[in-house]
DSSP file (Angstrom, degrees, kcal/mol; ACC not computed):
  #  RESIDUE AA STRUCTURE BP1 BP2  ACC     N-H-->O    O-->H-N    N-H-->O    O-->H-N    TCO  KAPPA ALPHA  PHI   PSI    X-CA   Y-CA   Z-CA
    1    1 A K     >        0   0    0      0, 0.0     4,-2.6     0, 0.0     5,-0.2   0.000 360.0 360.0 360.0 -42.8   10.1   16.7   -4.1
    2    2 A S  H  >  +     0   0    0      1,-0.2     4,-2.2     2,-0.2     5,-0.1   0.837 360.0  51.6 -66.6 -29.9   11.0   13.2   -5.1
    3    3 A L  H  > S+     0   0    0      2,-0.2     4,-2.5     1,-0.2     5,-0.2   0.965 110.1  48.4 -68.4 -50.7    8.0   11.8   -3.4
    4    4 A D  H  > S+     0   0    0      1,-0.2     4,-2.7     2,-0.2    -2,-0.2   0.924 113.1  47.4 -51.8 -48.4    5.7   14.2   -5.2
    5    5 A R  H  X S+     0   0    0     -4,-2.6     4,-2.4     1,-0.2     5,-0.2   0.896 109.0  56.1 -64.5 -37.7    7.4   13.3   -8.6
    6    6 A T  H  X S+     0   0    0     -4,-2.2     4,-2.3    -5,-0.2    -2,-0.2   0.933 109.6  45.2 -56.7 -47.6    7.1    9.6   -7.7
    7    7 A F  H  X S+     0   0    0     -4,-2.5     4,-2.6     1,-0.2     5,-0.2   0.926 112.9  50.4 -61.1 -44.6    3.3   10.0   -7.2
    8    8 A K  H  X S+     0   0    0     -4,-2.7     4,-2.0    -5,-0.2    -1,-0.2   0.883 111.9  45.7 -67.1 -35.3    2.9   12.0  -10.3
    9    9 A T  H  X S+     0   0    0     -4,-2.4     4,-2.3     2,-0.2    -1,-0.2   0.872 110.9  55.3 -68.8 -38.2    4.9    9.4  -12.4
   10   10 A F  H  X S+     0   0    0     -4,-2.3     4,-1.4    -5,-0.2    -2,-0.2   0.946 111.5  44.2 -59.1 -49.8    2.8    6.6  -10.8
   11   11 A E  H  X S+     0   0    0     -4,-2.6     4,-3.0     1,-0.2     5,-0.3   0.888 111.8  52.6 -62.5 -40.8   -0.4    8.3  -11.9
   12   12 A E  H  X>S+     0   0    0     -4,-2.0     4,-3.1     1,-0.2     5,-0.9   0.903 102.7  57.6 -63.4 -39.3    0.9    9.1  -15.4
   13   13 A I  H  X5S+     0   0    0     -4,-2.3     6,-1.5     1,-0.2     4,-0.5   0.870 113.2  41.1 -61.6 -37.1    1.8    5.5  -15.9
   14   14 A K  H  X5S+     0   0    0     -4,-1.4     4,-0.5     4,-0.2    -2,-0.2   0.929 124.5  35.5 -77.2 -41.2   -1.9    4.5  -15.2
   15   15 A T  H  <5S+     0   0    0     -4,-3.0    -2,-0.2     2,-0.2    -3,-0.2   0.937 125.5  35.1 -80.4 -45.4   -3.5    7.5  -17.2
   16   16 A V  H  <5S+     0   0    0     -4,-3.1    -3,-0.2    -5,-0.3    -2,-0.1   0.892 132.6  27.9 -81.5 -37.1   -1.1    7.9  -20.1
   17   17 A F  H  <<S-     0   0    0     -5,-0.9    -1,-0.2    -4,-0.5    -3,-0.2   0.574  96.3-131.7 -99.2 -10.3   -0.2    4.2  -20.7
   18   18 A G     <  +     0   0    0     -4,-0.5    -4,-0.2    -6,-0.3    -3,-0.1   0.597  51.0 155.4  72.9   8.3   -3.4    2.7  -19.3
   19   19 A L        -     0   0    0     -6,-1.5    -1,-0.2     1,-0.1    -2,-0.1  -0.452  40.4-134.5 -70.1 144.2   -1.4    0.2  -17.1
   20   20 A V        -     0   0    0     -2,-0.1    -1,-0.1     1,-0.0    -6,-0.0  -0.870  25.9-119.4 -99.1 125.0   -2.9   -1.2  -14.0
   21   21 A P        -     0   0    0      0, 0.0     2,-0.2     0, 0.0    -1,-0.0  -0.278  29.4-160.9 -59.9 146.6   -0.6   -1.2  -11.0
   22   22 A N     >  -     0   0    0     31,-0.0     4,-2.4     1,-0.0     3,-0.2  -0.593  39.5 -86.7-116.0-176.9    0.3   -4.6   -9.4
   23   23 A I  H  > S+     0   0    0      1,-0.2     4,-2.7    -2,-0.2     5,-0.2   0.827 124.8  57.9 -64.9 -32.5    1.6   -5.4   -6.1
   24   24 A I  H  > S+     0   0    0      2,-0.2     4,-1.8     1,-0.2    -1,-0.2   0.895 109.7  43.6 -66.5 -38.5    5.2   -4.9   -7.1
   25   25 A S  H  > S+     0   0    0      2,-0.2     4,-2.2    -3,-0.2    -2,-0.2   0.931 114.0  50.6 -70.5 -42.8    4.5   -1.2   -8.3
   26   26 A Y  H  X S+     0   0    0     -4,-2.4     4,-3.1     1,-0.2     5,-0.3   0.927 111.2  48.3 -63.4 -41.9    2.5   -0.5   -5.2
   27   27 A N  H  X S+     0   0    0     -4,-2.7     4,-2.4     1,-0.2    -1,-0.2   0.904 109.5  53.7 -62.5 -38.8    5.3   -1.9   -2.9
   28   28 A A  H  X S+     0   0    0     -4,-1.8     4,-2.0    -5,-0.2    -1,-0.2   0.927 109.9  47.6 -61.1 -43.0    7.7    0.2   -4.8
   29   29 A L  H  X S+     0   0    0     -4,-2.2     4,-2.0     1,-0.2     3,-0.4   0.972 112.5  47.8 -53.0 -58.7    5.6    3.3   -4.1
   30   30 A I  H  X S+     0   0    0     -4,-3.1     4,-2.5     1,-0.2    -1,-0.2   0.850 108.5  56.3 -55.0 -34.2    5.3    2.4   -0.5
   31   31 A D  H  X S+     0   0    0     -4,-2.4     4,-2.4    -5,-0.3    -1,-0.2   0.917 105.0  51.0 -66.2 -38.8    9.1    1.9   -0.4
   32   32 A V  H  X S+     0   0    0     -4,-2.0     4,-1.8    -3,-0.4    -1,-0.2   0.898 109.8  51.3 -66.7 -36.4    9.7    5.4   -1.7
   33   33 A C  H  <>S+     0   0    0     -4,-2.0     5,-2.5     1,-0.2     4,-0.4   0.937 110.7  48.7 -60.4 -44.8    7.4    6.7    1.1
   34   34 A E  H ><5S+     0   0    0     -4,-2.5     3,-1.2     1,-0.2    -2,-0.2   0.898 108.6  52.1 -64.6 -38.5    9.4    4.8    3.6
   35   35 A A  H 3<5S+     0   0    0     -4,-2.4    -1,-0.2     1,-0.3    -2,-0.2   0.863 114.9  44.0 -65.2 -32.8   12.8    6.1    2.3
   36   36 A C  T 3<5S-     0   0    0     -4,-1.8    -1,-0.3    -5,-0.2    -2,-0.2   0.418 112.5-121.4 -95.5   5.5   11.3    9.6    2.6
   37   37 A D  T < 5 +     0   0    0     -3,-1.2     2,-0.7    -4,-0.4    -3,-0.2   0.900  61.4 148.6  56.7  45.6    9.8    8.9    6.2
   38   38 A Q     >< +     0   0    0     -5,-2.5     4,-1.1     1,-0.2    -1,-0.2  -0.883  16.9 170.1-113.2  94.0    6.3    9.7    4.9
   39   39 A I  H  >  +     0   0    0     -2,-0.7     4,-1.6     2,-0.2     5,-0.2   0.793  69.7  54.8 -78.9 -33.8    3.9    7.6    6.8
   40   40 A Q  H  > S+     0   0    0      2,-0.2     4,-2.1     1,-0.2     3,-0.2   0.959 111.3  43.8 -70.3 -50.5    0.5    9.1    5.7
   41   41 A P  H  > S+     0   0    0      0, 0.0     4,-2.4     0, 0.0     5,-0.2   0.886 109.2  58.0 -59.0 -37.4    1.1    8.7    2.0
   42   42 A A  H  X S+     0   0    0     -4,-1.1     4,-1.6     1,-0.2    -2,-0.2   0.895 109.4  44.5 -58.4 -41.8    2.5    5.2    2.6
   43   43 A F  H  X S+     0   0    0     -4,-1.6     4,-3.0     2,-0.2    -1,-0.2   0.771 109.4  56.1 -78.6 -28.1   -0.9    4.2    4.2
   44   44 A Q  H  X S+     0   0    0     -4,-2.1     4,-1.6     2,-0.2    -1,-0.2   0.914 109.0  45.7 -65.9 -41.3   -2.9    5.9    1.6
   45   45 A V  H  X S+     0   0    0     -4,-2.4     4,-2.7     2,-0.2    -2,-0.2   0.838 112.2  53.3 -65.7 -34.7   -1.1    3.8   -1.0
   46   46 A F  H  X S+     0   0    0     -4,-1.6     4,-2.3     2,-0.2    -2,-0.2   0.952 110.2  47.4 -66.9 -48.4   -1.7    0.6    1.3
   47   47 A N  H  X S+     0   0    0     -4,-3.0     4,-0.8     1,-0.2    -1,-0.2   0.868 114.0  47.0 -68.9 -29.2   -5.4    1.4    1.4
   48   48 A Q  H >X S+     0   0    0     -4,-1.6     3,-1.0     1,-0.2     4,-0.5   0.947 114.3  46.1 -75.8 -43.6   -5.6    1.9   -2.4
   49   49 A L  H >X S+     0   0    0     -4,-2.7     4,-3.3     1,-0.2     3,-1.3   0.864 103.9  62.8 -64.3 -33.4   -3.7   -1.2   -3.2
   50   50 A S  H 3< S+     0   0    0     -4,-2.3    -1,-0.2     1,-0.3    -2,-0.2   0.821 102.8  52.6 -59.3 -32.1   -5.8   -3.2   -0.7
   51   51 A Q  H << S+     0   0    0     -3,-1.0    -1,-0.3    -4,-0.8    -2,-0.2   0.611 120.4  30.5 -80.3 -15.2   -8.8   -2.4   -2.9
   52   52 A Q  H << S+     0   0    0     -3,-1.3     2,-0.3    -4,-0.5    -2,-0.2   0.629 127.4   2.0-120.0 -22.6   -7.1   -3.7   -6.1
   53   53 A C  S  < S-     0   0    0     -4,-3.3    -1,-0.3    -5,-0.1   -31,-0.0  -0.959  79.6 -85.8-158.2 173.7   -4.8   -6.5   -5.1
   54   54 A Q        -     0   0    0     -2,-0.3    -4,-0.1    -3,-0.1   -31,-0.1  -0.790  39.8-126.4 -94.0 122.4   -3.6   -8.5   -2.0
   55   55 A P        -     0   0    0      0, 0.0     2,-0.2     0, 0.0    -1,-0.0  -0.262  31.7-158.0 -61.1 150.1   -0.8   -7.0    0.0
   56   56 A N     >  -     0   0    0    -33,-0.1     4,-1.9     1,-0.0     3,-0.2  -0.512  36.0 -76.7-117.9-175.5    2.1   -9.4    0.5
   57   57 A R  H  > S+     0   0    0      1,-0.2     4,-2.6     2,-0.2     5,-0.2   0.898 127.6  53.9 -55.0 -44.1    5.0   -9.9    2.9
   58   58 A K  H  > S+     0   0    0      1,-0.2     4,-2.5     2,-0.2    -1,-0.2   0.876 106.1  53.8 -60.7 -39.2    7.0   -7.1    1.4
   59   59 A T  H  > S+     0   0    0     -3,-0.2     4,-1.9     2,-0.2    -1,-0.2   0.935 112.7  41.7 -60.0 -46.7    4.2   -4.7    1.8
   60   60 A Y  H  X S+     0   0    0     -4,-1.9     4,-3.1     2,-0.2     5,-0.2   0.913 113.8  54.1 -67.3 -44.4    3.8   -5.4    5.6
   61   61 A D  H  X S+     0   0    0     -4,-2.6     4,-2.1     2,-0.2    -2,-0.2   0.906 109.0  47.8 -59.4 -45.9    7.6   -5.5    6.0
   62   62 A I  H  X S+     0   0    0     -4,-2.5     4,-2.0     1,-0.2    -1,-0.2   0.943 113.6  47.7 -61.5 -46.9    7.9   -2.0    4.5
   63   63 A L  H  X S+     0   0    0     -4,-1.9     4,-2.6    -5,-0.2     5,-0.2   0.889 110.3  51.8 -66.5 -41.0    5.1   -0.6    6.6
   64   64 A I  H  X S+     0   0    0     -4,-3.1     4,-2.0     1,-0.2    -1,-0.2   0.914 110.0  48.1 -60.4 -39.4    6.4   -2.0    9.8
   65   65 A K  H  X S+     0   0    0     -4,-2.1     4,-1.9    -5,-0.2    -2,-0.2   0.859 112.0  49.3 -61.4 -39.8    9.8   -0.6    9.2
   66   66 A L  H  X S+     0   0    0     -4,-2.0     4,-2.0     2,-0.2    -2,-0.2   0.930 109.0  52.3 -69.8 -46.1    8.3    2.8    8.4
   67   67 A C  H  <>S+     0   0    0     -4,-2.6     5,-3.4     1,-0.2    -2,-0.2   0.899 111.8  47.1 -57.9 -41.5    6.1    2.8   11.6
   68   68 A I  H ><5S+     0   0    0     -4,-2.0     3,-1.6    -5,-0.2    -1,-0.2   0.917 110.6  50.8 -68.2 -38.8    9.1    2.0   13.7
   69   69 A R  H 3<5S+     0   0    0     -4,-1.9    -1,-0.2     1,-0.3    -2,-0.2   0.843 113.4  46.7 -64.1 -29.7   11.3    4.7   12.0
   70   70 A C  T 3<5S-     0   0    0     -4,-2.0    -1,-0.3    -5,-0.1    -2,-0.2   0.146 118.5-113.2-103.8  24.6    8.4    7.2   12.6
   71   71 A D  T < 5S+     0   0    0     -3,-1.6     2,-0.5     1,-0.2    -3,-0.2   0.814  74.8 133.7  52.9  39.4    8.0    6.1   16.3
   72   72 A Q     >< +     0   0    0     -5,-3.4     4,-1.9    -6,-0.2    -1,-0.2  -0.607  19.8 158.6-111.8  68.8    4.5    4.6   15.8
   73   73 A F  H  >  +     0   0    0     -2,-0.5     4,-2.2     1,-0.2    -1,-0.2   0.875  68.4  53.4 -63.4 -44.3    5.3    1.4   17.6
   74   74 A Q  H  > S+     0   0    0      1,-0.2     4,-2.3     2,-0.2    -1,-0.2   0.878 109.4  51.0 -62.5 -39.4    1.7    0.4   18.4
   75   75 A R  H  > S+     0   0    0      2,-0.2     4,-2.2     1,-0.2    -1,-0.2   0.897 108.8  52.3 -60.7 -39.8    0.9    0.8   14.6
   76   76 A A  H  X S+     0   0    0     -4,-1.9     4,-2.1     1,-0.2    -2,-0.2   0.871 109.3  48.5 -65.7 -34.3    3.8   -1.4   13.8
   77   77 A V  H  X S+     0   0    0     -4,-2.2     4,-2.8     2,-0.2    -1,-0.2   0.916 110.0  51.8 -70.3 -45.1    2.6   -4.0   16.2
   78   78 A D  H  X S+     0   0    0     -4,-2.3     4,-2.3     2,-0.2    -2,-0.2   0.858 110.4  48.0 -57.9 -39.8   -0.9   -3.9   14.7
   79   79 A I  H  X S+     0   0    0     -4,-2.2     4,-2.8     2,-0.2    -1,-0.2   0.900 110.3  52.8 -68.5 -42.3    0.5   -4.4   11.1
   80   80 A F  H  X S+     0   0    0     -4,-2.1     4,-2.3    -5,-0.2    -2,-0.2   0.932 109.2  48.7 -60.1 -43.1    2.5   -7.2   12.4
   81   81 A N  H  X S+     0   0    0     -4,-2.8     4,-3.2     1,-0.2     5,-0.2   0.935 110.6  51.5 -58.3 -46.9   -0.6   -8.8   13.9
   82   82 A A  H  X S+     0   0    0     -4,-2.3     4,-1.7     1,-0.2    -2,-0.2   0.919 108.5  52.1 -54.1 -45.5   -2.4   -8.3   10.6
   83   83 A R  H  <>S+     0   0    0     -4,-2.8     5,-2.3     1,-0.2     6,-0.4   0.944 111.9  44.3 -54.9 -52.4    0.3   -9.9    8.8
   84   84 A K  H ><5S+     0   0    0     -4,-2.3     3,-2.0     1,-0.2     5,-0.4   0.911 108.9  56.3 -61.7 -41.5    0.3  -13.0   11.0
   85   85 A K  H 3<5S+     0   0    0     -4,-3.2    -1,-0.2     1,-0.3    -2,-0.2   0.792 102.9  56.2 -65.7 -25.8   -3.4  -13.2   11.0
   86   86 A L  T 3<5S-     0   0    0     -4,-1.7    -1,-0.3    -3,-0.3    -2,-0.2   0.376 119.4-112.1 -81.3   3.9   -3.3  -13.4    7.1
   87   87 A G  T < 5S+     0   0    0     -3,-2.0    -3,-0.2    -4,-0.1    -2,-0.1   0.718  79.8 132.1  76.1  22.3   -0.9  -16.4    7.4
   88   88 A L      < -     0   0    0     -5,-2.3    -4,-0.2     1,-0.2    -3,-0.1   0.597  59.5-139.3 -82.2  -8.0    1.9  -14.4    6.0
   89   89 A G        -     0   0    0     -6,-0.4    -1,-0.2    -5,-0.4    -3,-0.1  -0.144   8.5-104.2  78.1 176.9    4.2  -15.6    8.8
   90   90 A A        -     0   0    0     -3,-0.1    -1,-0.1    -6,-0.1     5,-0.0  -0.814  30.1-152.2-149.2 100.0    6.8  -13.5   10.7
   91   91 A P    >>  -     0   0    0      0, 0.0     4,-1.7     0, 0.0     3,-1.6  -0.284  31.4-105.4 -73.3 165.9   10.4  -13.9    9.9
   92   92 A V  H 3> S+     0   0    0      1,-0.3     4,-2.9     2,-0.2     5,-0.2   0.837 118.2  62.5 -60.8 -34.5   13.0  -13.2   12.4
   93   93 A A  H 3> S+     0   0    0      1,-0.2     4,-1.4     2,-0.2    -1,-0.3   0.812 104.0  49.2 -60.1 -30.5   14.0   -9.9   10.7
   94   94 A V  H <> S+     0   0    0     -3,-1.6     4,-2.1     2,-0.2    -1,-0.2   0.892 111.3  49.7 -81.2 -39.0   10.4   -8.5   11.4
   95   95 A Y  H  X S+     0   0    0     -4,-1.7     4,-2.1     1,-0.2    -2,-0.2   0.927 110.8  51.3 -61.7 -42.2   10.8   -9.7   15.2
   96   96 A M  H  X S+     0   0    0     -4,-2.9     4,-1.9     1,-0.2    -1,-0.2   0.892 106.2  52.9 -63.8 -38.8   14.2   -7.9   15.3
   97   97 A L  H  < S+     0   0    0     -4,-1.4    -1,-0.2     1,-0.2    -2,-0.2   0.935 113.3  45.0 -60.2 -48.0   12.7   -4.7   13.9
   98   98 A L  H  < S+     0   0    0     -4,-2.1    -2,-0.2     1,-0.2    -1,-0.2   0.793 109.6  54.3 -70.9 -27.9   10.0   -4.8   16.7
   99   99 A I  H  <        0   0    0     -4,-2.1    -1,-0.2     1,-0.2    -2,-0.2   0.913 360.0 360.0 -71.8 -38.8   12.4   -5.6   19.4
  100  100 A K     <        0   0    0     -4,-1.9    -1,-0.2    -5,-0.2    -2,-0.2   0.544 360.0 360.0 -56.6 360.0   14.7   -2.6   18.6
């Protein structure tokens, strides 16, 4: 229920207040998906944000953590590689997530 409410509030902020989401608000939405172990909605948000702004380190870190929690290890590795390809580096914490 909290995920549905979060998505509804996110849409209302855009439609009612006319605000354009930025990377911080998209990352917050993906973070809620991660907290609820909801991988599909997280990637839907990622696809949407990718059309409007540039994903950042935080975006990729949240998605990697979510993929690992949902036992989608190859997807986590793919995201990790995409992050590196964009020149966003790979801190030790991300390597530790992948090793676990």
